[in-house]
KOLMAR-304243 format. One record per residue (C-alpha): residue number from 1; x, y, z. Coordinates in nm, 3 decimals, always signed. Layout:
N
+-----+---------+---------+---------+
! seq !      px !      py !      pz !
+-----+---------+---------+---------+
! NUM !       X !       Y !       Z !
...
+-----+---------+---------+---------+
//
This chain:
421
+-----+---------+---------+---------+
! seq !      px !      py !      pz !
+-----+---------+---------+---------+
!   1 ! +11.574 !  +8.920 !  +9.032 !
!   2 ! +11.550 !  +8.559 !  +9.139 !
!   3 ! +11.623 !  +8.260 !  +8.916 !
!   4 ! +11.330 !  +8.052 !  +8.802 !
!   5 ! +11.310 !  +7.704 !  +8.954 !
!   6 ! +10.993 !  +7.559 !  +8.812 !
!   7 ! +10.836 !  +7.320 !  +9.062 !
!   8 ! +10.505 !  +7.168 !  +9.158 !
!   9 ! +10.187 !  +7.298 !  +9.316 !
!  10 ! +10.130 !  +7.138 !  +9.653 !
!  11 !  +9.756 !  +7.129 !  +9.607 !
!  12 !  +9.827 !  +6.820 !  +9.402 !
!  13 ! +10.013 !  +6.662 !  +9.693 !
!  14 ! +10.352 !  +6.678 !  +9.522 !
!  15 ! +10.650 !  +6.818 !  +9.706 !
!  16 ! +10.817 !  +7.154 !  +9.643 !
!  17 ! +11.198 !  +7.118 !  +9.653 !
!  18 ! +11.384 !  +7.342 !  +9.895 !
!  19 ! +11.538 !  +7.661 !  +9.751 !
!  20 ! +11.883 !  +7.656 !  +9.599 !
!  21 ! +12.172 !  +7.747 !  +9.829 !
!  22 ! +12.252 !  +8.118 !  +9.823 !
!  23 ! +11.926 !  +8.234 !  +9.666 !
!  24 ! +11.720 !  +8.219 !  +9.986 !
!  25 ! +11.971 !  +8.202 ! +10.273 !
!  26 ! +11.859 !  +7.998 ! +10.571 !
!  27 ! +11.565 !  +7.827 ! +10.404 !
!  28 ! +11.740 !  +7.519 ! +10.270 !
!  29 ! +11.754 !  +7.316 ! +10.590 !
!  30 ! +11.579 !  +7.392 ! +10.921 !
!  31 ! +11.849 !  +7.199 ! +11.107 !
!  32 ! +11.784 !  +6.970 ! +11.399 !
!  33 ! +11.643 !  +7.070 ! +11.734 !
!  34 ! +11.445 !  +6.779 ! +11.879 !
!  35 ! +11.336 !  +6.970 ! +12.189 !
!  36 ! +11.190 !  +7.268 ! +12.004 !
!  37 ! +11.037 !  +7.039 ! +11.742 !
!  38 ! +10.864 !  +6.837 ! +12.015 !
!  39 ! +10.739 !  +7.150 ! +12.197 !
!  40 ! +10.604 !  +7.300 ! +11.874 !
!  41 ! +10.434 !  +6.974 ! +11.778 !
!  42 ! +10.263 !  +6.961 ! +12.118 !
!  43 ! +10.148 !  +7.325 ! +12.098 !
!  44 ! +10.006 !  +7.283 ! +11.747 !
!  45 !  +9.820 !  +6.963 ! +11.833 !
!  46 !  +9.679 !  +7.124 ! +12.148 !
!  47 !  +9.572 !  +7.434 ! +11.954 !
!  48 !  +9.401 !  +7.231 ! +11.683 !
!  49 !  +9.185 !  +7.066 ! +11.951 !
!  50 !  +9.048 !  +7.410 ! +12.042 !
!  51 !  +9.022 !  +7.566 ! +11.696 !
!  52 !  +8.776 !  +7.512 ! +11.408 !
!  53 !  +9.043 !  +7.363 ! +11.179 !
!  54 !  +9.234 !  +7.038 ! +11.137 !
!  55 !  +9.571 !  +6.887 ! +11.052 !
!  56 !  +9.621 !  +6.641 ! +10.769 !
!  57 !  +9.921 !  +6.415 ! +10.824 !
!  58 ! +10.126 !  +6.267 ! +10.535 !
!  59 !  +9.951 !  +5.929 ! +10.574 !
!  60 !  +9.613 !  +6.099 ! +10.519 !
!  61 !  +9.495 !  +6.083 ! +10.880 !
!  62 !  +9.321 !  +6.390 ! +11.016 !
!  63 !  +9.329 !  +6.552 ! +11.356 !
!  64 !  +9.095 !  +6.826 ! +11.474 !
!  65 !  +8.770 !  +6.977 ! +11.345 !
!  66 !  +8.732 !  +6.848 ! +10.990 !
!  67 !  +8.447 !  +7.092 ! +10.921 !
!  68 !  +8.704 !  +7.373 ! +10.921 !
!  69 !  +8.999 !  +7.442 ! +10.691 !
!  70 !  +9.283 !  +7.191 ! +10.681 !
!  71 !  +9.658 !  +7.239 ! +10.720 !
!  72 !  +9.829 !  +6.961 ! +10.525 !
!  73 ! +10.166 !  +6.856 ! +10.666 !
!  74 ! +10.411 !  +6.759 ! +10.390 !
!  75 ! +10.734 !  +6.747 ! +10.592 !
!  76 ! +10.614 !  +6.741 ! +10.955 !
!  77 ! +10.955 !  +6.729 ! +11.124 !
!  78 ! +11.083 !  +7.023 ! +10.920 !
!  79 ! +10.758 !  +7.216 ! +10.980 !
!  80 ! +10.766 !  +7.174 ! +11.356 !
!  81 ! +11.139 !  +7.244 ! +11.372 !
!  82 ! +11.100 !  +7.573 ! +11.185 !
!  83 ! +10.804 !  +7.666 ! +11.404 !
!  84 ! +10.994 !  +7.578 ! +11.722 !
!  85 ! +11.303 !  +7.773 ! +11.619 !
!  86 ! +11.143 !  +8.085 ! +11.473 !
!  87 ! +10.779 !  +8.095 ! +11.578 !
!  88 ! +10.549 !  +8.259 ! +11.322 !
!  89 ! +10.844 !  +8.349 ! +11.100 !
!  90 ! +10.915 !  +7.977 ! +11.081 !
!  91 ! +10.546 !  +7.913 ! +11.008 !
!  92 ! +10.562 !  +8.140 ! +10.704 !
!  93 ! +10.897 !  +8.003 ! +10.592 !
!  94 ! +10.763 !  +7.649 ! +10.616 !
!  95 ! +10.490 !  +7.751 ! +10.369 !
!  96 ! +10.746 !  +7.912 ! +10.138 !
!  97 ! +10.950 !  +7.594 ! +10.109 !
!  98 ! +10.654 !  +7.354 ! +10.099 !
!  99 ! +10.673 !  +7.194 ! +10.443 !
! 100 ! +10.296 !  +7.246 ! +10.464 !
! 101 ! +10.012 !  +7.332 ! +10.230 !
! 102 !  +9.639 !  +7.397 ! +10.232 !
! 103 !  +9.352 !  +7.399 !  +9.987 !
! 104 !  +9.216 !  +7.696 ! +10.186 !
! 105 !  +9.516 !  +7.907 ! +10.284 !
! 106 !  +9.306 !  +8.212 ! +10.369 !
! 107 !  +9.078 !  +7.995 ! +10.582 !
! 108 !  +9.369 !  +7.856 ! +10.784 !
! 109 !  +9.520 !  +8.201 ! +10.835 !
! 110 !  +9.180 !  +8.353 ! +10.916 !
! 111 !  +9.122 !  +8.087 ! +11.183 !
! 112 !  +9.461 !  +8.153 ! +11.339 !
! 113 !  +9.404 !  +8.529 ! +11.327 !
! 114 !  +9.059 !  +8.500 ! +11.483 !
! 115 !  +9.213 !  +8.311 ! +11.778 !
! 116 !  +9.550 !  +8.485 ! +11.796 !
! 117 !  +9.513 !  +8.562 ! +12.165 !
! 118 !  +9.478 !  +8.194 ! +12.255 !
! 119 !  +9.724 !  +8.019 ! +12.023 !
! 120 !  +9.996 !  +7.993 ! +12.287 !
! 121 !  +9.910 !  +7.929 ! +12.653 !
! 122 !  +9.986 !  +8.234 ! +12.865 !
! 123 ! +10.264 !  +8.067 ! +13.075 !
! 124 ! +10.457 !  +7.991 ! +12.753 !
! 125 ! +10.427 !  +8.334 ! +12.588 !
! 126 ! +10.748 !  +8.450 ! +12.751 !
! 127 ! +10.937 !  +8.197 ! +12.539 !
! 128 ! +10.894 !  +8.431 ! +12.244 !
! 129 ! +11.204 !  +8.620 ! +12.352 !
! 130 ! +11.409 !  +8.310 ! +12.266 !
! 131 ! +11.358 !  +8.365 ! +11.894 !
! 132 ! +11.227 !  +8.723 ! +11.859 !
! 133 ! +11.511 !  +8.969 ! +11.897 !
! 134 ! +11.316 !  +9.258 ! +11.744 !
! 135 ! +11.361 !  +9.428 ! +11.410 !
! 136 ! +11.719 !  +9.459 ! +11.284 !
! 137 ! +11.862 !  +9.803 ! +11.352 !
! 138 ! +11.954 !  +9.854 ! +10.991 !
! 139 ! +11.590 !  +9.811 ! +10.883 !
! 140 ! +11.416 ! +10.036 ! +11.134 !
! 141 ! +11.318 ! +10.354 ! +10.951 !
! 142 ! +11.544 ! +10.639 ! +11.059 !
! 143 ! +11.696 ! +10.868 ! +10.799 !
! 144 ! +11.608 ! +10.901 ! +10.433 !
! 145 ! +11.876 ! +10.651 ! +10.328 !
! 146 ! +11.736 ! +10.370 ! +10.546 !
! 147 ! +11.381 ! +10.453 ! +10.442 !
! 148 ! +11.479 ! +10.446 ! +10.075 !
! 149 ! +11.645 ! +10.106 ! +10.110 !
! 150 ! +11.333 !  +9.965 ! +10.279 !
! 151 ! +11.115 ! +10.104 ! +10.000 !
! 152 ! +11.353 !  +9.969 !  +9.736 !
! 153 ! +11.331 !  +9.615 !  +9.874 !
! 154 ! +10.956 !  +9.599 !  +9.814 !
! 155 ! +10.834 !  +9.857 !  +9.564 !
! 156 ! +11.130 !  +9.831 !  +9.326 !
! 157 ! +11.091 !  +9.455 !  +9.280 !
! 158 ! +10.950 !  +9.514 !  +8.933 !
! 159 ! +10.688 !  +9.749 !  +8.792 !
! 160 ! +10.591 !  +9.462 !  +8.563 !
! 161 ! +10.523 !  +9.234 !  +8.859 !
! 162 ! +10.281 !  +9.476 !  +9.020 !
! 163 ! +10.112 !  +9.545 !  +8.686 !
! 164 ! +10.031 !  +9.175 !  +8.656 !
! 165 !  +9.791 !  +9.169 !  +8.952 !
! 166 !  +9.685 !  +9.532 !  +9.010 !
! 167 !  +9.409 !  +9.691 !  +8.803 !
! 168 !  +9.475 !  +9.965 !  +8.548 !
! 169 !  +9.479 ! +10.234 !  +8.819 !
! 170 !  +9.795 ! +10.070 !  +8.960 !
! 171 !  +9.673 ! +10.151 !  +9.311 !
! 172 !  +9.842 !  +9.928 !  +9.569 !
! 173 !  +9.616 ! +10.006 !  +9.864 !
! 174 !  +9.262 !  +9.935 !  +9.983 !
! 175 !  +8.983 ! +10.009 !  +9.737 !
! 176 !  +8.642 ! +10.139 !  +9.854 !
! 177 !  +8.356 !  +9.935 !  +9.711 !
! 178 !  +7.994 ! +10.034 !  +9.664 !
! 179 !  +7.790 !  +9.777 !  +9.864 !
! 180 !  +7.506 !  +9.815 !  +9.612 !
! 181 !  +7.739 !  +9.696 !  +9.332 !
! 182 !  +7.880 !  +9.353 !  +9.429 !
! 183 !  +8.039 !  +9.307 !  +9.087 !
! 184 !  +8.192 !  +9.653 !  +9.075 !
! 185 !  +8.519 !  +9.673 !  +8.883 !
! 186 !  +8.823 !  +9.712 !  +9.103 !
! 187 !  +8.937 ! +10.022 !  +8.913 !
! 188 !  +8.607 ! +10.195 !  +8.992 !
! 189 !  +8.641 ! +10.111 !  +9.361 !
! 190 !  +8.998 ! +10.242 !  +9.358 !
! 191 !  +8.885 ! +10.570 !  +9.205 !
! 192 !  +8.615 ! +10.600 !  +9.472 !
! 193 !  +8.886 ! +10.552 !  +9.736 !
! 194 !  +9.104 ! +10.824 !  +9.581 !
! 195 !  +8.811 ! +11.062 !  +9.553 !
! 196 !  +8.730 ! +10.992 !  +9.918 !
! 197 !  +9.080 ! +11.097 ! +10.027 !
! 198 !  +9.081 ! +11.403 !  +9.800 !
! 199 !  +8.742 ! +11.506 !  +9.941 !
! 200 !  +8.865 ! +11.467 ! +10.299 !
! 201 !  +9.157 ! +11.694 ! +10.210 !
! 202 !  +8.927 ! +11.940 ! +10.035 !
! 203 !  +9.121 ! +11.922 !  +9.708 !
! 204 !  +8.983 ! +12.151 !  +9.438 !
! 205 !  +9.087 ! +12.351 !  +9.132 !
! 206 !  +9.358 ! +12.609 !  +9.180 !
! 207 !  +9.514 ! +12.452 !  +9.488 !
! 208 !  +9.870 ! +12.334 !  +9.536 !
! 209 !  +9.858 ! +11.980 !  +9.677 !
! 210 ! +10.139 ! +11.779 !  +9.835 !
! 211 ! +10.125 ! +11.400 !  +9.814 !
! 212 ! +10.350 ! +11.193 ! +10.042 !
! 213 ! +10.401 ! +10.858 !  +9.870 !
! 214 ! +10.347 ! +10.871 !  +9.494 !
! 215 ! +10.285 ! +10.506 !  +9.423 !
! 216 ! +10.242 ! +10.484 !  +9.048 !
! 217 ! +10.078 ! +10.825 !  +9.022 !
! 218 !  +9.703 ! +10.767 !  +9.014 !
! 219 !  +9.617 ! +10.986 !  +9.314 !
! 220 !  +9.823 ! +11.274 !  +9.172 !
! 221 !  +9.663 ! +11.227 !  +8.831 !
! 222 !  +9.313 ! +11.235 !  +8.979 !
! 223 !  +9.394 ! +11.545 !  +9.184 !
! 224 !  +9.535 ! +11.716 !  +8.874 !
! 225 !  +9.217 ! +11.635 !  +8.686 !
! 226 !  +9.032 ! +11.835 !  +8.950 !
! 227 !  +9.241 ! +12.132 !  +8.841 !
! 228 !  +9.493 ! +12.118 !  +9.126 !
! 229 !  +9.871 ! +12.151 !  +9.094 !
! 230 ! +10.041 ! +11.853 !  +9.258 !
! 231 ! +10.385 ! +11.795 !  +9.405 !
! 232 ! +10.425 ! +11.427 !  +9.487 !
! 233 ! +10.713 ! +11.267 !  +9.675 !
! 234 ! +10.844 ! +10.911 !  +9.657 !
! 235 ! +11.156 ! +10.717 !  +9.751 !
! 236 ! +11.107 ! +10.462 !  +9.473 !
! 237 ! +11.296 ! +10.541 !  +9.154 !
! 238 ! +11.106 ! +10.276 !  +8.957 !
! 239 ! +10.769 ! +10.404 !  +9.072 !
! 240 ! +10.863 ! +10.762 !  +8.990 !
! 241 ! +10.964 ! +10.670 !  +8.635 !
! 242 ! +10.637 ! +10.491 !  +8.564 !
! 243 ! +10.431 ! +10.761 !  +8.738 !
! 244 ! +10.581 ! +11.022 !  +8.504 !
! 245 ! +10.488 ! +10.810 !  +8.203 !
! 246 ! +10.133 ! +10.762 !  +8.333 !
! 247 ! +10.090 ! +11.134 !  +8.404 !
! 248 ! +10.205 ! +11.212 !  +8.050 !
! 249 !  +9.959 ! +10.962 !  +7.903 !
! 250 !  +9.679 ! +11.110 !  +8.114 !
! 251 !  +9.756 ! +11.456 !  +7.976 !
! 252 !  +9.822 ! +11.615 !  +8.317 !
! 253 ! +10.201 ! +11.602 !  +8.342 !
! 254 ! +10.217 ! +11.984 !  +8.324 !
! 255 ! +10.035 ! +11.999 !  +8.660 !
! 256 ! +10.232 ! +11.726 !  +8.839 !
! 257 ! +10.586 ! +11.741 !  +8.979 !
! 258 ! +10.726 ! +11.403 !  +9.086 !
! 259 ! +11.026 ! +11.421 !  +9.317 !
! 260 ! +11.235 ! +11.131 !  +9.447 !
! 261 ! +11.273 ! +11.286 !  +9.790 !
! 262 ! +11.206 ! +11.211 ! +10.155 !
! 263 ! +10.901 ! +11.389 ! +10.295 !
! 264 ! +11.116 ! +11.552 ! +10.565 !
! 265 ! +11.302 ! +11.742 ! +10.294 !
! 266 ! +10.989 ! +11.910 ! +10.158 !
! 267 ! +10.963 ! +12.289 ! +10.179 !
! 268 ! +10.702 ! +12.552 ! +10.103 !
! 269 ! +10.333 ! +12.572 ! +10.176 !
! 270 ! +10.045 ! +12.361 ! +10.044 !
! 271 !  +9.668 ! +12.405 ! +10.043 !
! 272 !  +9.617 ! +12.033 ! +10.103 !
! 273 !  +9.825 ! +11.725 ! +10.181 !
! 274 !  +9.730 ! +11.366 ! +10.098 !
! 275 !  +9.899 ! +11.036 ! +10.179 !
! 276 !  +9.766 ! +10.688 ! +10.108 !
! 277 !  +9.907 ! +10.397 ! +10.312 !
! 278 ! +10.256 ! +10.538 ! +10.343 !
! 279 ! +10.262 ! +10.604 ! +10.718 !
! 280 ! +10.305 ! +10.230 ! +10.782 !
! 281 ! +10.664 ! +10.264 ! +10.659 !
! 282 ! +10.752 ! +10.560 ! +10.882 !
! 283 ! +10.823 ! +10.382 ! +11.212 !
! 284 ! +10.691 ! +10.470 ! +11.557 !
! 285 ! +10.992 ! +10.684 ! +11.654 !
! 286 ! +10.925 ! +10.909 ! +11.357 !
! 287 ! +10.547 ! +10.947 ! +11.371 !
! 288 ! +10.590 ! +11.280 ! +11.556 !
! 289 ! +10.823 ! +11.411 ! +11.285 !
! 290 ! +10.592 ! +11.284 ! +11.010 !
! 291 ! +10.286 ! +11.464 ! +11.143 !
! 292 ! +10.485 ! +11.773 ! +11.246 !
! 293 ! +10.618 ! +11.796 ! +10.889 !
! 294 ! +10.264 ! +11.792 ! +10.751 !
! 295 ! +10.163 ! +12.056 ! +11.007 !
! 296 ! +10.458 ! +12.272 ! +10.898 !
! 297 ! +10.379 ! +12.242 ! +10.528 !
! 298 ! +10.002 ! +12.285 ! +10.549 !
! 299 !  +9.877 ! +12.637 ! +10.480 !
! 300 !  +9.623 ! +12.801 ! +10.716 !
! 301 !  +9.282 ! +12.645 ! +10.653 !
! 302 !  +9.437 ! +12.346 ! +10.476 !
! 303 !  +9.344 ! +11.984 ! +10.538 !
! 304 !  +9.530 ! +11.653 ! +10.541 !
! 305 !  +9.372 ! +11.342 ! +10.388 !
! 306 !  +9.539 ! +11.031 ! +10.532 !
! 307 !  +9.466 ! +10.666 ! +10.457 !
! 308 !  +9.627 ! +10.425 ! +10.699 !
! 309 !  +9.614 ! +10.058 ! +10.785 !
! 310 !  +9.544 ! +10.033 ! +11.158 !
! 311 !  +9.542 !  +9.773 ! +11.434 !
! 312 !  +9.388 !  +9.778 ! +11.783 !
! 313 !  +9.602 !  +9.978 ! +12.023 !
! 314 !  +9.656 !  +9.689 ! +12.264 !
! 315 !  +9.789 !  +9.474 ! +11.979 !
! 316 ! +10.018 !  +9.757 ! +11.869 !
! 317 ! +10.162 !  +9.782 ! +12.220 !
! 318 ! +10.207 !  +9.404 ! +12.241 !
! 319 ! +10.376 !  +9.361 ! +11.904 !
! 320 ! +10.550 !  +9.687 ! +11.810 !
! 321 ! +10.894 !  +9.558 ! +11.908 !
! 322 ! +10.850 !  +9.222 ! +11.735 !
! 323 ! +11.024 !  +9.102 ! +11.422 !
! 324 ! +10.768 !  +8.928 ! +11.203 !
! 325 ! +10.754 !  +8.729 ! +10.882 !
! 326 ! +10.615 !  +9.041 ! +10.709 !
! 327 ! +10.916 !  +9.245 ! +10.824 !
! 328 ! +11.162 !  +8.982 ! +10.707 !
! 329 ! +11.017 !  +8.912 ! +10.365 !
! 330 ! +10.778 !  +9.190 ! +10.261 !
! 331 ! +10.792 !  +9.524 ! +10.445 !
! 332 ! +11.121 !  +9.578 ! +10.631 !
! 333 ! +11.107 !  +9.845 ! +10.899 !
! 334 ! +10.731 !  +9.887 ! +10.892 !
! 335 ! +10.486 !  +9.938 ! +11.177 !
! 336 ! +10.109 !  +9.969 ! +11.156 !
! 337 !  +9.971 ! +10.240 ! +11.386 !
! 338 !  +9.649 ! +10.243 ! +11.586 !
! 339 !  +9.388 ! +10.516 ! +11.572 !
! 340 !  +9.474 ! +10.596 ! +11.934 !
! 341 !  +9.842 ! +10.633 ! +11.846 !
! 342 !  +9.757 ! +10.870 ! +11.560 !
! 343 !  +9.529 ! +11.081 ! +11.782 !
! 344 !  +9.792 ! +11.098 ! +12.058 !
! 345 ! +10.072 ! +11.193 ! +11.820 !
! 346 !  +9.866 ! +11.467 ! +11.661 !
! 347 !  +9.768 ! +11.607 ! +12.001 !
! 348 ! +10.124 ! +11.607 ! +12.136 !
! 349 ! +10.322 ! +11.720 ! +11.833 !
! 350 ! +10.093 ! +11.922 ! +11.604 !
! 351 !  +9.813 ! +12.174 ! +11.599 !
! 352 !  +9.596 ! +11.926 ! +11.406 !
! 353 !  +9.335 ! +11.667 ! +11.496 !
! 354 !  +9.124 ! +11.403 ! +11.321 !
! 355 !  +8.791 ! +11.558 ! +11.225 !
! 356 !  +8.653 ! +11.290 ! +10.988 !
! 357 !  +8.707 ! +10.916 ! +10.965 !
! 358 !  +8.572 ! +10.617 ! +10.773 !
! 359 !  +8.664 ! +10.249 ! +10.790 !
! 360 !  +8.725 ! +10.052 ! +10.472 !
! 361 !  +8.895 !  +9.751 ! +10.629 !
! 362 !  +8.652 !  +9.493 ! +10.492 !
! 363 !  +8.694 !  +9.655 ! +10.151 !
! 364 !  +9.064 !  +9.581 ! +10.184 !
! 365 !  +8.988 !  +9.213 ! +10.239 !
! 366 !  +8.796 !  +9.212 !  +9.911 !
! 367 !  +9.073 !  +9.408 !  +9.737 !
! 368 !  +9.330 !  +9.153 !  +9.849 !
! 369 !  +9.108 !  +8.862 !  +9.750 !
! 370 !  +9.097 !  +8.999 !  +9.396 !
! 371 !  +9.470 !  +9.073 !  +9.385 !
! 372 !  +9.556 !  +8.722 !  +9.500 !
! 373 !  +9.319 !  +8.557 !  +9.252 !
! 374 !  +9.472 !  +8.756 !  +8.967 !
! 375 !  +9.827 !  +8.687 !  +9.088 !
! 376 !  +9.766 !  +8.312 !  +9.094 !
! 377 !  +9.592 !  +8.318 !  +8.756 !
! 378 !  +9.893 !  +8.494 !  +8.607 !
! 379 ! +10.155 !  +8.283 !  +8.782 !
! 380 ! +10.318 !  +8.175 !  +8.452 !
! 381 ! +10.374 !  +8.541 !  +8.367 !
! 382 ! +10.521 !  +8.603 !  +8.713 !
! 383 ! +10.767 !  +8.320 !  +8.653 !
! 384 ! +10.847 !  +8.457 !  +8.308 !
! 385 ! +10.970 !  +8.774 !  +8.480 !
! 386 ! +11.230 !  +8.560 !  +8.658 !
! 387 ! +11.064 !  +8.499 !  +8.997 !
! 388 ! +11.105 !  +8.150 !  +9.136 !
! 389 ! +10.885 !  +7.899 !  +9.317 !
! 390 ! +10.979 !  +8.027 !  +9.662 !
! 391 ! +10.894 !  +8.385 !  +9.566 !
! 392 ! +10.558 !  +8.283 !  +9.421 !
! 393 ! +10.468 !  +8.096 !  +9.739 !
! 394 ! +10.594 !  +8.386 !  +9.951 !
! 395 ! +10.376 !  +8.635 !  +9.765 !
! 396 ! +10.077 !  +8.401 !  +9.780 !
! 397 ! +10.123 !  +8.373 ! +10.157 !
! 398 ! +10.161 !  +8.750 ! +10.196 !
! 399 !  +9.839 !  +8.826 ! +10.008 !
! 400 !  +9.644 !  +8.552 ! +10.187 !
! 401 !  +9.786 !  +8.655 ! +10.527 !
! 402 !  +9.681 !  +9.015 ! +10.464 !
! 403 !  +9.334 !  +8.920 ! +10.344 !
! 404 !  +9.280 !  +8.709 ! +10.656 !
! 405 !  +9.391 !  +8.996 ! +10.879 !
! 406 !  +9.139 !  +9.241 ! +10.734 !
! 407 !  +8.858 !  +8.988 ! +10.704 !
! 408 !  +8.894 !  +8.897 ! +11.073 !
! 409 !  +8.906 !  +9.259 ! +11.191 !
! 410 !  +9.255 !  +9.214 ! +11.336 !
! 411 !  +9.353 !  +9.487 ! +11.089 !
! 412 !  +9.147 !  +9.781 ! +10.968 !
! 413 !  +9.197 ! +10.059 ! +10.719 !
! 414 !  +9.086 ! +10.416 ! +10.780 !
! 415 !  +9.049 ! +10.726 ! +10.571 !
! 416 !  +9.104 ! +11.023 ! +10.800 !
! 417 !  +9.033 ! +11.391 ! +10.749 !
! 418 !  +9.285 ! +11.587 ! +10.959 !
! 419 !  +9.269 ! +11.961 ! +11.016 !
! 420 !  +9.345 ! +12.239 ! +11.261 !
! 421 !  +9.038 ! +12.279 ! +11.482 !
+-----+---------+---------+---------+
//
């Protein structure tokens, strides 16, 4: 848990103090690097001339298209130094410590995402190797121990934290909204999403269902209410404890077994397998083993319902070795697959193939918009749990960054029905 350091909201123009030494290593002082600061300043000013957004300098002057969202520079030298030293990781860290701010964070990030291919001139893209050494070896998902540590760093932050901004289903993945019901409750859209996955897997009464990635238990509970018997696997001790409580309260704990176990350790046969947004934590090297494990466990005639965040295949190939702000601060060891990568892996390493698919990526943008609004509304309660100013800004940036990615189409989210032809 992080100590509370109550500070100011930058929307008011006041400055957020840098984090205390030792709490957030490396964020206190960006150091001095005049050359990289100057290069970054030039690249940002050149980009703003091409993009529908603008910079706001500390003296109030504006540069760029003022009809678009504005990026307010609070500590310009520190901002450009961080950006020059660490690229997009530095961009996110500069937000965390208050070197820049915006009244429309999602708008700024959406603009950058929409034009990601043109942010840096092609001749300069090779400079990325100067600051991007790839994901740390100790974070790249390999065995169960590494995977569990990666899961622990995000999902075991605090059940209470997640409960503050998720709906009562405690689903931490894309909902599926009814376009005819613009004011639909998030919990209803989450239940539609779960039912969609269970339908793709053909889950019905009397079956034995395996779930890979328990979350806080709602998918298992909903499957059990269909009359199925569910074995659900998780690497998060905190999630497992709360999922057991929730299954008991729902009156279906006699039909649900919750194991803190890696999916590769599962044995037996199952009539259906489901997994909602867990594959992103597997890692490219282990996609073959992941799908082969499902193939091994799935009984003849069984189906696999998979929900996965996806990105275009060319972007996956261009970025899969990169170390990003999301890796460093939110999801260590993760990698988002493409539909093409999933199809190829299934074809090469299993007897299965995708037979049904639906996109709910724009629904994820709406889901994230609601999560972020609730998180910011309940910020005092977040701080009361012991999370500090830097964490609050980090989480705000993460939710806004994700919303922008799905709203722009840079990211998508698919529900896939997978079966043996």
